[in-house]
MDTraj code that builds the backbone (N, CA, C; nanometers):
import mdtraj as md
import numpy as np

residues = "ASP ILE LYS GLY THR GLN VAL THR VAL LYS GLY ARG ALA LYS SER ASN ASN ARG VAL ALA ALA LEU MET ARG ASN PHE ASP ASP SER ASP TRP PHE ASP GLY PRO ASN LEU ILE SER VAL LYS ALA GLU LYS ASP ALA TYR ASN THR PHE GLU VAL THR MET VAL GLN VAL ASN PRO LYS ASN THR GLN GLN GLU ASP GLU".split()
xyz = np.array([
    [-0.8161, -0.1677, -0.6359],
    [-0.9925, -0.2612, -0.6573],
    [-0.9697, -0.1689, -0.4553],
    [-1.1389, -0.0959, -0.4228],
    [-1.2091, -0.1229, -0.2992],
    [-1.3064, -0.1434, -0.2613],
    [-1.3303, -0.2046, -0.1409],
    [-1.4298, -0.2730, -0.0852],
    [-1.4503, -0.2140, 0.0453],
    [-1.5698, -0.1021, 0.0461],
    [-1.5329, -0.0593, 0.2125],
    [-1.4296, 0.0276, 0.2728],
    [-1.3609, 0.0132, 0.3581],
    [-1.2639, 0.0731, 0.3454],
    [-1.1580, -0.0034, 0.3239],
    [-1.1792, -0.1332, 0.2715],
    [-1.0125, -0.2346, 0.2202],
    [-0.9644, -0.1863, 0.0920],
    [-0.8607, -0.1548, 0.0834],
    [-0.7926, -0.1050, -0.0559],
    [-0.6897, -0.2082, -0.0781],
    [-0.6945, -0.2613, -0.2054],
    [-0.5774, -0.3180, -0.2722],
    [-0.5504, -0.2999, -0.3711],
    [-0.4101, -0.2899, -0.3809],
    [-0.3391, -0.2046, -0.5082],
    [-0.2023, -0.3603, -0.5459],
    [-0.2534, -0.3599, -0.6902],
    [-0.1787, -0.4672, -0.7728],
    [-0.0830, -0.3738, -0.8640],
    [0.0150, -0.3988, -0.8820],
    [0.0817, -0.3188, -0.9970],
    [0.2117, -0.3378, -1.0170],
    [0.3208, -0.2813, -1.1305],
    [0.4365, -0.3676, -1.1741],
    [0.5359, -0.2291, -1.1133],
    [0.6445, -0.3085, -1.0804],
    [0.7672, -0.2271, -1.0571],
    [0.8634, -0.2360, -1.0904],
    [0.9695, -0.1551, -1.1128],
    [1.1063, -0.1937, -1.1867],
    [1.2005, -0.2830, -1.0813],
    [1.1507, -0.2861, -0.9519],
    [1.2455, -0.2964, -0.8392],
    [1.1659, -0.3477, -0.7435],
    [1.2426, -0.3887, -0.6232],
    [1.1986, -0.4157, -0.5068],
    [1.2018, -0.2981, -0.4325],
    [1.3054, -0.1694, -0.4688],
    [1.3290, -0.0696, -0.3899],
    [1.1978, -0.0298, -0.4123],
    [1.1699, -0.0369, -0.5502],
    [1.0468, 0.0440, -0.5772],
    [0.9263, 0.0413, -0.4435],
    [0.9189, -0.0953, -0.4596],
    [0.8028, -0.1193, -0.4163],
    [0.8215, -0.1122, -0.2535],
    [0.9442, -0.1376, -0.2114],
    [0.9658, -0.0678, -0.0418],
    [0.9468, 0.0637, -0.0775],
    [0.9562, 0.1587, -0.1310],
    [0.9017, 0.2933, -0.0891],
    [0.7769, 0.3149, -0.0978],
    [0.7001, 0.2918, -0.1832],
    [0.5495, 0.2635, -0.2319],
    [0.5052, 0.2030, -0.0665],
    [0.5409, 0.1234, -0.0084],
    [0.5219, 0.0494, 0.1064],
    [0.5748, 0.1711, 0.1863],
    [0.6724, 0.2598, 0.2042],
    [0.6908, 0.3329, 0.3211],
    [0.6067, 0.4685, 0.3247],
    [0.5396, 0.4703, 0.1655],
    [0.5051, 0.5877, 0.1480],
    [0.3569, 0.6015, 0.2121],
    [0.2696, 0.4619, 0.1810],
    [0.1804, 0.4060, 0.2751],
    [0.1230, 0.4503, 0.3727],
    [0.2384, 0.4132, 0.4307],
    [0.3012, 0.3719, 0.5828],
    [0.2951, 0.5123, 0.6544],
    [0.3485, 0.6248, 0.5889],
    [0.3248, 0.7586, 0.5915],
    [0.2414, 0.8417, 0.5551],
    [0.1237, 0.7975, 0.5046],
    [0.0586, 0.8471, 0.4757],
    [-0.1111, 0.8350, 0.5793],
    [-0.1354, 0.9870, 0.5970],
    [-0.2566, 1.0033, 0.6977],
    [-0.3877, 0.9180, 0.6333],
    [-0.3654, 0.8720, 0.5253],
    [-0.4774, 0.8624, 0.4672],
    [-0.5405, 0.7034, 0.4284],
    [-0.4195, 0.6296, 0.5008],
    [-0.4297, 0.4576, 0.4763],
    [-0.3831, 0.3982, 0.6248],
    [-0.4044, 0.2984, 0.6211],
    [-0.3608, 0.2347, 0.7937],
    [-0.2709, 0.1107, 0.7464],
    [-0.1853, 0.0457, 0.8486],
    [-0.1722, -0.1234, 0.7987],
    [-0.1612, -0.1613, 0.6742],
    [-0.0352, -0.0910, 0.6231],
    [-0.0262, -0.1528, 0.4549],
    [0.0716, -0.2516, 0.5209],
    [0.0078, -0.3942, 0.4132],
    [0.0310, -0.5030, 0.4101],
    [0.0955, -0.6221, 0.2613],
    [0.1983, -0.6074, 0.2641],
    [0.2248, -0.6533, 0.1258],
    [0.2190, -0.8002, 0.1548],
    [0.1337, -0.8171, 0.0284],
    [0.0860, -0.9862, 0.0035],
    [0.1461, -1.0449, -0.0601],
    [0.2275, -0.9663, -0.2233],
    [0.3231, -1.0595, -0.2446],
    [0.3925, -0.9619, -0.3333],
    [0.5212, -1.0039, -0.3618],
    [0.6141, -0.9704, -0.4748],
    [0.7256, -1.0740, -0.6028],
    [0.6418, -1.0727, -0.7224],
    [0.7001, -1.1773, -0.8310],
    [0.7672, -1.1297, -0.9073],
    [0.9239, -1.1575, -0.9308],
    [0.9644, -1.1251, -1.0330],
    [0.9337, -1.2180, -1.1757],
    [0.8875, -1.0939, -1.2780],
    [0.8716, -1.1449, -1.3910],
    [0.9731, -1.1346, -1.4948],
    [0.9430, -1.2286, -1.5892],
    [1.0403, -1.2515, -1.7103],
    [1.0671, -1.0899, -1.7816],
    [0.9612, -1.0235, -1.7764],
    [1.0319, -0.9141, -1.8193],
    [1.1086, -0.8137, -1.7769],
    [1.1555, -0.8485, -1.6530],
    [1.2233, -0.7365, -1.5451],
    [1.1524, -0.6520, -1.4492],
    [1.0291, -0.6805, -1.4687],
    [0.9263, -0.6267, -1.3754],
    [0.8919, -0.7321, -1.2791],
    [0.8719, -0.6518, -1.1647],
    [0.8038, -0.7069, -1.0354],
    [0.6690, -0.6680, -0.9918],
    [0.6063, -0.7882, -0.9923],
    [0.4450, -0.7557, -0.9933],
    [0.4140, -0.7625, -0.8461],
    [0.2980, -0.6462, -0.7851],
    [0.3161, -0.6691, -0.6426],
    [0.1647, -0.6113, -0.5790],
    [0.1420, -0.6994, -0.4894],
    [-0.0416, -0.6301, -0.4284],
    [0.0036, -0.6265, -0.2865],
    [-0.0688, -0.5107, -0.2697],
    [-0.0532, -0.4292, -0.1437],
    [-0.2071, -0.4069, -0.0433],
    [-0.2507, -0.4652, 0.0435],
    [-0.3527, -0.3525, 0.0878],
    [-0.3779, -0.3112, 0.2337],
    [-0.4817, -0.2241, 0.2271],
    [-0.4339, -0.1954, 0.3571],
    [-0.5689, -0.0975, 0.4144],
    [-0.5833, -0.0180, 0.4701],
    [-0.7259, 0.0013, 0.5206],
    [-0.7142, 0.1805, 0.4823],
    [-0.8181, 0.2163, 0.4206],
    [-0.8716, 0.3639, 0.4019],
    [-0.9201, 0.4241, 0.5205],
    [-0.8358, 0.5381, 0.5859],
    [-0.9404, 0.5902, 0.6924],
    [-0.9264, 0.7619, 0.6863],
    [-1.0177, 0.8572, 0.7599],
    [-0.9886, 0.9444, 0.7287],
    [-0.8981, 1.0486, 0.8432],
    [-0.8386, 1.1053, 0.8171],
    [-0.7277, 1.1564, 0.8739],
    [-0.7938, 1.2341, 0.9774],
    [-0.9129, 1.3133, 0.9522],
    [-0.9580, 1.4411, 1.0708],
    [-1.0528, 1.3526, 1.2064],
    [-1.0623, 1.2154, 1.1380],
    [-1.1070, 1.0840, 1.2544],
    [-1.0068, 1.0914, 1.3288],
    [-0.8787, 1.0084, 1.2489],
    [-0.7656, 0.9746, 1.3070],
    [-0.7309, 1.0952, 1.4059],
    [-0.7322, 1.2265, 1.3760],
    [-0.6628, 1.3057, 1.4361],
    [-0.7296, 1.3371, 1.5792],
    [-0.8680, 1.3353, 1.5827],
    [-0.9594, 1.3443, 1.7168],
    [-0.8913, 1.2439, 1.7908],
    [-0.8924, 1.0873, 1.7440],
    [-0.8764, 0.9668, 1.8467],
    [-0.7482, 1.0245, 1.8612],
    [-0.6117, 1.0806, 1.8052],
    [-0.4905, 1.0968, 1.9064],
    [-0.5096, 1.1998, 1.9977],
    [-0.6281, 1.3102, 1.9542],
    [-0.6095, 1.4305, 2.1189],
    [-0.6445, 1.3677, 2.2359],
])
top = md.Topology()
chain = top.add_chain()
for i, resn in enumerate(residues, 1):
    res = top.add_residue(resn, chain, resSeq=i)
    for name in ("N", "CA", "C"):
        top.add_atom(name, md.element.get_by_symbol(name[0]), res)
traj = md.Trajectory(xyz[None], top)
């Protein structure tokens, strides 16, 4: 779900480790800033549902700010 620059990702993962890996990937990305894990919930079907929010950024603008 995208509202302006606010991005919300909801999904299912086989383990908390996979959710953690996804969070690290968002954190390392030049395209997203401030990933925030809202929830992780174990489901009966051996999957975890999760929700992550973050802000979409333009890496070109970020590079200019860093210089």
